[in-house]
C-alpha angles and dihedrals in degrees: 000000000000117000114259119203113253090240092053092043089054093048091047091052090061092049089050092049091054092046093046092240100168091167089065091056091044088057100038106037110092116237089247093043117153130198128194135177132154086270099042117033117192104352113175122219094278092048089049091056091047097045107033110025097068086066092052128094096041094120096262112175123213123204108193116223094170129017110167128171118202118167105306097344133085120198111205125186113184147169112226123204116197122208089256088059095251112143134204141173128224137165121213137185115214121192110207134183133165094351093309129113104226098183145350126208115191125201114190118226134196125286113265119246115242091243095051 
């Protein structure tokens, strides 16, 4: 598999989430992957698939406000638009090495006003 930059792999993960591309995550999540958010602290790979994947594939759109690569981390701040038009903003830190996502930390933001 050709090496993908961590920044591009992170961006691709959001596209895959919106499209419901589970195969992408099966290929790119490390076996010892961990996921943490204010609602779900320390999920392992299996826990991520059970908790997060049912919400994928609903046509969510991501607009990146910040996508910064530094060493093995990518900091992503994005606005998400759900199919019902509801918007939100989050920041996430993804640790990536050798085309594998090692961990994701999610920090929830505020809802986005309609005129923003």
